[in-house]
VEXDREN-2710 file (C-alpha; in Angstrom, 1 decimal):
% VEXDREN-2710
k/r/px/py/pz
1/MET/-77.7/16.4/34.2
2/ASP/-75.3/19.3/34.3
3/LEU/-73.8/18.3/30.9
4/VAL/-77.0/19.6/29.2
5/ALA/-77.0/22.9/31.0
6/VAL/-76.2/26.1/29.1
7/ASN/-72.9/26.6/31.0
8/PRO/-72.1/23.2/32.5
9/VAL/-69.3/22.9/35.1
10/PHE/-67.7/20.1/32.9
11/ASN/-68.0/21.7/29.5
12/LEU/-67.6/19.1/26.7
13/TYR/-67.2/22.0/24.2
14/ASP/-64.2/23.7/25.9
15/GLN/-61.5/24.0/23.2
16/GLU/-58.8/24.5/25.8
17/TRP/-59.6/21.1/27.4
18/PRO/-60.1/18.7/24.5
19/LEU/-61.8/15.3/24.7
20/ARG/-59.7/12.4/23.7
21/THR/-61.9/9.6/22.4
22/SER/-62.5/7.4/19.5
23/MET/-65.9/7.2/17.7
24/PRO/-67.2/4.2/15.9
25/PRO/-68.1/4.8/12.3
26/LEU/-71.8/5.6/12.7
27/PRO/-74.0/8.1/10.7
28/PRO/-75.1/11.3/12.3
29/ALA/-78.1/11.5/14.5
30/LYS/-81.5/11.5/12.7
31/PHE/-84.8/13.0/13.7
32/VAL/-87.8/11.7/11.7
33/PHE/-91.6/11.9/11.5
34/ALA/-92.0/15.6/11.9
35/THR/-95.7/16.0/11.5
36/GLU/-96.9/19.2/13.1
37/GLY/-99.6/18.4/15.7
38/ARG/-98.8/14.7/15.7
39/CYS/-95.8/12.8/16.8
40/MET/-92.5/14.5/16.1
41/GLY/-88.9/13.4/16.5
42/LEU/-87.6/16.1/18.9
43/ALA/-84.7/16.6/21.4
44/LEU/-84.6/19.6/23.7
45/ASP/-81.7/20.5/26.1
46/SER/-80.1/17.2/25.4
47/ILE/-76.9/15.6/24.1
48/VAL/-77.7/13.2/21.2
49/SER/-74.7/11.1/19.9
50/HIS/-74.1/9.9/16.4
51/GLY/-76.1/6.9/15.2
52/CYS/-79.1/7.9/17.3
53/ILE/-82.6/7.9/15.7
54/ILE/-85.4/9.9/17.3
55/SER/-88.3/8.4/15.3
56/GLY/-91.3/10.5/16.4
57/GLY/-90.3/10.5/20.1
58/ARG/-89.5/13.4/22.5
59/VAL/-86.2/13.6/24.4
60/THR/-85.7/16.4/27.0
61/ARG/-82.7/17.1/29.4
62/SER/-81.1/13.7/28.5
63/VAL/-77.9/12.2/27.3
64/LEU/-78.2/9.6/24.5
65/SER/-75.1/7.5/23.7
66/PRO/-74.3/6.2/20.2
67/GLY/-76.9/4.1/18.5
68/VAL/-79.9/4.8/20.7
69/ARG/-83.4/4.6/19.1
70/VAL/-86.5/6.4/20.5
71/GLU/-89.7/5.2/18.8
72/ARG/-92.9/7.2/18.0
73/GLY/-94.8/8.6/20.9
74/ALA/-92.1/7.7/23.4
75/SER/-91.0/10.3/26.0
76/VAL/-87.5/10.4/27.6
77/ASP/-86.9/13.0/30.3
78/SER/-83.8/13.5/32.4
79/CYS/-82.3/10.2/31.4
80/LEU/-78.9/8.7/30.6
81/LEU/-79.3/6.0/27.9
82/PHE/-76.2/4.0/27.1
83/SER/-75.3/2.8/23.6
84/GLY/-77.7/0.6/21.7
85/VAL/-80.8/1.2/23.9
86/GLN/-84.1/0.9/22.1
87/VAL/-87.1/2.8/23.6
88/GLY/-90.4/1.3/22.4
89/ALA/-93.3/3.2/21.1
90/HIS/-95.4/5.2/23.6
91/SER/-93.0/4.4/26.5
92/ARG/-92.3/7.0/29.2
93/LEU/-88.9/7.2/30.9
94/ARG/-88.0/9.8/33.6
95/ASN/-84.9/10.0/35.8
96/CYS/-83.4/6.7/34.4
97/ILE/-80.0/5.2/33.7
98/VAL/-80.5/2.5/31.1
99/ASP/-77.7/0.0/30.5
100/HIS/-76.2/-0.9/27.1
101/ASN/-78.2/-2.7/24.4
102/LEU/-81.5/-2.9/26.4
103/LYS/-84.8/-2.8/24.7
104/ILE/-87.6/-1.0/26.6
105/PRO/-90.9/-2.5/25.5
106/GLU/-93.8/-0.5/24.0
107/HIS/-95.9/1.4/26.6
108/ALA/-93.4/0.8/29.4
109/VAL/-93.4/3.4/32.2
110/ILE/-90.1/3.7/34.1
111/GLY/-89.1/6.3/36.6
112/LEU/-92.5/7.9/37.2
113/ASP/-93.5/5.7/40.2
114/PRO/-90.5/4.5/42.2
115/GLU/-92.5/2.0/44.2
116/THR/-93.8/0.3/41.1
117/ASN/-90.3/0.3/39.7
118/ARG/-88.9/-1.4/42.8
119/ARG/-91.7/-4.1/42.6
120/GLU/-90.7/-4.7/39.0
121/GLY/-87.1/-5.4/40.1
122/HIS/-85.4/-2.1/39.0
123/THR/-82.9/-0.5/41.3
124/VAL/-84.2/2.8/42.6
125/THR/-82.0/5.2/44.6
126/ASP/-83.3/7.3/47.5
127/SER/-83.6/10.3/45.2
128/GLY/-85.8/8.4/42.8
129/LEU/-83.2/7.7/40.1
130/VAL/-84.0/4.3/38.4
131/HIS/-81.3/2.0/37.1
132/ARG/-82.5/-0.3/34.4
133/SER/-79.9/-3.0/33.8
134/ARG/-79.7/-6.5/32.2
135/ARG/-81.7/-9.2/34.0
136/LEU/-79.3/-10.2/36.7
137/PRO/-79.8/-11.5/40.2
138/ARG/-80.7/-8.7/42.6
139/ARG/-77.3/-8.7/44.3
140/GLU/-75.5/-8.3/40.9
141/ARG/-78.0/-5.6/39.8
142/ALA/-77.2/-3.6/43.0
143/ARG/-73.5/-4.0/42.2
144/ASP/-74.0/-2.7/38.6
145/CYS/-76.0/0.2/40.0
146/ASN/-73.3/1.0/42.5
147/ALA/-70.8/1.0/39.6
148/GLY/-73.0/3.5/37.7
149/VAL/-73.3/5.7/40.8
150/LEU/-69.5/5.4/41.3
151/LEU/-68.9/6.5/37.7
152/ALA/-71.3/9.4/38.1
153/SER/-69.5/10.4/41.4
154/ALA/-66.1/10.2/39.6
155/VAL/-67.4/12.5/36.9
156/PHE/-68.8/14.9/39.5
157/CYS/-65.4/14.9/41.4
158/ILE/-63.5/15.6/38.2
159/ALA/-65.9/18.5/37.3
160/THR/-65.6/19.9/40.8
161/ARG/-61.8/19.8/40.6
162/VAL/-61.9/21.5/37.1
163/LEU/-64.1/24.3/38.5
164/ALA/-61.7/24.8/41.4
165/ASP/-58.7/24.8/39.1
166/ARG/-60.3/27.3/36.9
167/GLU/-60.9/29.6/39.8
168/SER/-57.3/29.3/41.1
169/SER/-55.3/29.4/37.9
170/SER/-55.5/31.0/34.5
171/THR/-53.2/28.6/32.6
172/PRO/-55.1/25.9/30.5
173/ALA/-52.5/23.1/31.3
174/SER/-53.2/23.4/35.0
175/ARG/-56.9/22.7/34.5
176/PHE/-56.4/19.0/33.7
177/PRO/-57.2/16.8/36.7
178/PHE/-54.9/14.1/35.3
179/PRO/-51.9/14.1/32.9
180/PRO/-52.8/14.3/29.2
END
């Protein structure tokens, strides 16, 4: 979750190393139901993409992709939620990667007890990271989780290379790990 750190190794806001991406036409993120002392739409130390709605839920140290919805009373901590994920009311998620367009039911608890998550059919890494994917046969779920771990490893390798390049060179063009 280095992306949400104050000074991440792979800084998305570095103007000398721009991101090249296209964004779907979605409205800005929205935080609703701010009732002091009751449920409150809130995100702390997180990246919240456009089109997200935090509707009385709490998000901490997480990355929310476009179009994610977190309902009232839900808690999302140290998670990566891909686009279109819906987190039901009063659900609790911790240390999770949730695949595209999945709906987490109300009162679900994922990532707090790895053994229970394994029994429920989720893929759980040795470090306790839970991968919630589409309902696929166990072998295919493992392959999807491995792809997610592979993607995370690739991002880590790029970030490590960027850091090494920053230390060895002062020219911005040499900091790209691949051609622009």
